[in-house]
Kinemage of the C-alpha trace (Angstrom):
@kinemage 1
@onewidth
@group {chain A} dominant
@subgroup {mainchain}
@vectorlist {calphas} color= white
{ca unk a 1} P 93.549 105.916 92.870
{ca unk a 2} L 92.447 109.440 92.086
{ca unk a 3} L 92.068 108.463 88.432
{ca unk a 4} L 90.060 105.384 89.447
{ca unk a 5} L 87.850 107.441 91.746
{ca unk a 6} L 87.130 109.896 88.926
{ca unk a 7} L 86.313 106.985 86.533
{ca unk a 8} L 84.097 105.391 89.152
{ca unk a 9} L 82.304 108.660 89.774
{ca unk a 10} L 81.630 109.014 86.063
{ca unk a 11} L 80.336 105.373 85.983
{ca unk a 12} L 78.059 105.752 89.052
{ca unk a 13} L 80.646 104.082 91.200
{ca unk a 14} L 80.536 100.817 89.352
{ca unk a 15} L 83.472 98.652 88.173
{ca unk a 16} L 84.217 97.745 84.560
{ca unk a 17} L 81.826 94.883 84.712
{ca unk a 18} L 79.022 97.222 85.788
{ca unk a 19} L 78.930 95.901 89.332
{ca unk a 20} L 78.903 97.851 92.509
{ca unk a 21} L 81.957 97.087 94.701
{ca unk a 22} L 81.443 96.023 98.269
{ca unk a 23} L 83.183 99.195 99.646
{ca unk a 24} L 81.376 101.766 97.555
{ca unk a 25} L 80.316 103.795 100.620
{ca unk a 26} L 83.912 104.309 101.495
{ca unk a 27} L 84.604 105.747 98.057
{ca unk a 28} L 81.555 107.995 98.332
{ca unk a 29} L 82.873 109.319 101.674
{ca unk a 30} L 86.453 109.774 100.278
{ca unk a 31} L 85.200 111.468 97.084
{ca unk a 32} L 83.111 113.892 99.156
{ca unk a 33} L 85.970 114.720 101.498
{ca unk a 34} L 88.337 115.260 98.578
{ca unk a 35} L 85.789 117.518 96.901
{ca unk a 36} L 85.278 119.595 100.015
{ca unk a 37} L 89.032 120.047 100.542
{ca unk a 38} L 89.624 121.010 96.946
{ca unk a 39} L 86.814 123.436 96.980
{ca unk a 40} L 88.457 125.148 99.949
{ca unk a 41} L 91.785 125.347 98.090
{ca unk a 42} L 93.493 122.323 99.520
{ca unk a 43} L 95.301 120.213 96.883
{ca unk a 44} L 94.811 116.569 97.464
{ca unk a 45} L 96.951 113.811 96.054
{ca unk a 46} L 97.390 110.130 96.437
{ca unk a 47} L 100.498 107.886 96.192
{ca unk a 48} L 100.021 104.568 94.479
{ca unk a 49} L 102.099 101.705 96.076
{ca unk a 50} L 102.255 98.838 93.519
{ca unk a 51} L 101.000 95.497 94.740
{ca unk a 52} L 104.424 94.031 94.197
{ca unk a 53} L 105.920 96.371 96.704
{ca unk a 54} L 103.198 95.637 99.188
{ca unk a 55} L 103.521 91.930 99.007
{ca unk a 56} L 107.237 91.318 98.384
{ca unk a 57} L 109.995 91.293 100.875
{ca unk a 58} L 110.415 90.653 104.508
{ca unk a 59} L 108.206 92.016 107.307
{ca unk a 60} L 111.030 94.495 108.109
{ca unk a 61} L 111.108 95.895 104.550
{ca unk a 62} L 107.329 96.299 104.559
{ca unk a 63} L 107.643 98.100 107.937
{ca unk a 64} L 110.307 100.428 106.509
{ca unk a 65} L 108.095 101.294 103.561
{ca unk a 66} L 105.200 102.048 105.813
{ca unk a 67} L 107.525 104.096 108.175
{ca unk a 68} L 108.691 106.182 105.176
{ca unk a 69} L 105.172 106.870 103.964
{ca unk a 70} L 104.040 107.804 107.450
{ca unk a 71} L 107.039 110.127 107.846
{ca unk a 72} L 106.133 111.758 104.500
{ca unk a 73} L 102.408 112.067 105.569
{ca unk a 74} L 103.402 113.586 108.871
{ca unk a 75} L 105.624 116.104 107.148
{ca unk a 76} L 103.017 117.089 104.708
{ca unk a 77} L 100.362 117.352 107.435
{ca unk a 78} L 102.586 119.665 109.533
{ca unk a 79} L 103.377 121.803 106.531
{ca unk a 80} L 99.692 122.142 105.694
{ca unk a 81} L 99.005 123.106 109.262
{ca unk a 82} L 101.732 125.730 109.334
{ca unk a 83} L 100.422 127.191 106.068
{ca unk a 84} L 97.007 127.485 107.476
{ca unk a 85} L 98.235 129.181 110.535
{ca unk a 86} L 100.221 131.628 108.445
{ca unk a 87} L 97.240 132.441 106.290
{ca unk a 88} L 95.094 132.816 109.401
{ca unk a 89} L 97.458 135.237 110.965
{ca unk a 90} L 97.757 137.253 107.796
{ca unk a 91} L 93.987 137.698 107.609
Protein backbone atom coordinates (compact mmCIF):
# COMPACT_ATOMS: atom_id res chain seq x y z
CA UNK A 1 0.00 0.00 0.00
CA UNK A 2 2.84 2.35 0.75
CA UNK A 3 4.15 1.89 -2.79
CA UNK A 4 0.68 2.55 -4.17
CA UNK A 5 0.34 5.67 -2.03
CA UNK A 6 3.67 7.02 -3.31
CA UNK A 7 2.64 6.33 -6.91
CA UNK A 8 -0.72 7.98 -6.32
CA UNK A 9 0.96 11.01 -4.77
CA UNK A 10 3.21 11.33 -7.82
CA UNK A 11 0.16 11.01 -10.11
CA UNK A 12 -1.89 13.60 -8.22
CA UNK A 13 -3.84 10.83 -6.47
CA UNK A 14 -5.24 9.43 -9.70
CA UNK A 15 -5.47 5.78 -10.73
CA UNK A 16 -3.86 4.20 -13.79
CA UNK A 17 -6.75 5.37 -15.95
CA UNK A 18 -6.30 8.97 -14.77
CA UNK A 19 -9.45 8.92 -12.67
CA UNK A 20 -9.76 10.12 -9.10
CA UNK A 21 -10.85 7.28 -6.79
CA UNK A 22 -13.91 7.73 -4.59
CA UNK A 23 -11.85 7.53 -1.37
CA UNK A 24 -9.10 9.97 -2.33
CA UNK A 25 -9.66 12.11 0.77
CA UNK A 26 -8.82 9.12 2.96
CA UNK A 27 -5.51 8.68 1.11
CA UNK A 28 -4.72 12.39 1.49
CA UNK A 29 -5.33 12.08 5.22
CA UNK A 30 -3.31 8.89 5.54
CA UNK A 31 -0.47 10.33 3.46
CA UNK A 32 -0.34 13.47 5.63
CA UNK A 33 -0.32 11.44 8.84
CA UNK A 34 2.46 9.17 7.57
CA UNK A 35 4.52 12.18 6.46
CA UNK A 36 4.13 13.84 9.87
CA UNK A 37 5.10 10.67 11.71
CA UNK A 38 8.12 10.04 9.49
CA UNK A 39 9.21 13.67 9.86
CA UNK A 40 9.25 13.17 13.63
CA UNK A 41 11.38 10.03 13.33
CA UNK A 42 8.66 7.38 13.48
CA UNK A 43 9.08 4.55 10.98
CA UNK A 44 5.76 3.68 9.35
CA UNK A 45 5.05 0.42 7.60
CA UNK A 46 2.09 -1.40 6.18
CA UNK A 47 1.34 -5.08 5.86
CA UNK A 48 -0.35 -6.22 2.66
CA UNK A 49 -2.82 -9.03 3.13
CA UNK A 50 -3.52 -10.60 -0.25
CA UNK A 51 -7.13 -10.67 -1.38
CA UNK A 52 -7.03 -14.47 -1.49
CA UNK A 53 -6.33 -14.59 2.24
CA UNK A 54 -9.08 -12.10 3.00
CA UNK A 55 -11.69 -13.95 0.96
CA UNK A 56 -10.82 -17.61 1.43
CA UNK A 57 -11.62 -19.82 4.32
CA UNK A 58 -14.16 -19.99 7.02
CA UNK A 59 -15.31 -17.19 9.25
CA UNK A 60 -13.15 -18.65 12.03
CA UNK A 61 -9.96 -18.61 9.94
CA UNK A 62 -10.62 -14.98 8.98
CA UNK A 63 -11.16 -14.15 12.65
CA UNK A 64 -7.84 -15.83 13.53
CA UNK A 65 -5.99 -13.82 10.88
CA UNK A 66 -7.49 -10.58 12.20
CA UNK A 67 -6.69 -11.60 15.79
CA UNK A 68 -3.04 -12.23 14.85
CA UNK A 69 -2.77 -8.88 13.07
CA UNK A 70 -4.40 -7.08 16.00
CA UNK A 71 -2.01 -8.79 18.42
CA UNK A 72 0.95 -7.69 16.30
CA UNK A 73 -0.41 -4.13 16.06
CA UNK A 74 -0.94 -3.97 19.83
CA UNK A 75 2.57 -5.24 20.46
CA UNK A 76 4.09 -2.68 18.09
CA UNK A 77 2.03 0.14 19.60
CA UNK A 78 3.11 -0.78 23.13
CA UNK A 79 6.74 -1.01 22.02
CA UNK A 80 6.50 2.41 20.40
CA UNK A 81 4.93 3.91 23.51
CA UNK A 82 7.62 2.42 25.72
CA UNK A 83 10.36 3.79 23.47
CA UNK A 84 8.77 7.23 23.61
CA UNK A 85 8.66 7.09 27.41
CA UNK A 86 12.32 6.03 27.57
CA UNK A 87 13.37 8.83 25.21
CA UNK A 88 11.31 11.33 27.19
CA UNK A 89 12.86 10.28 30.50
CA UNK A 90 16.37 10.49 29.03
CA UNK A 91 15.79 14.08 27.88
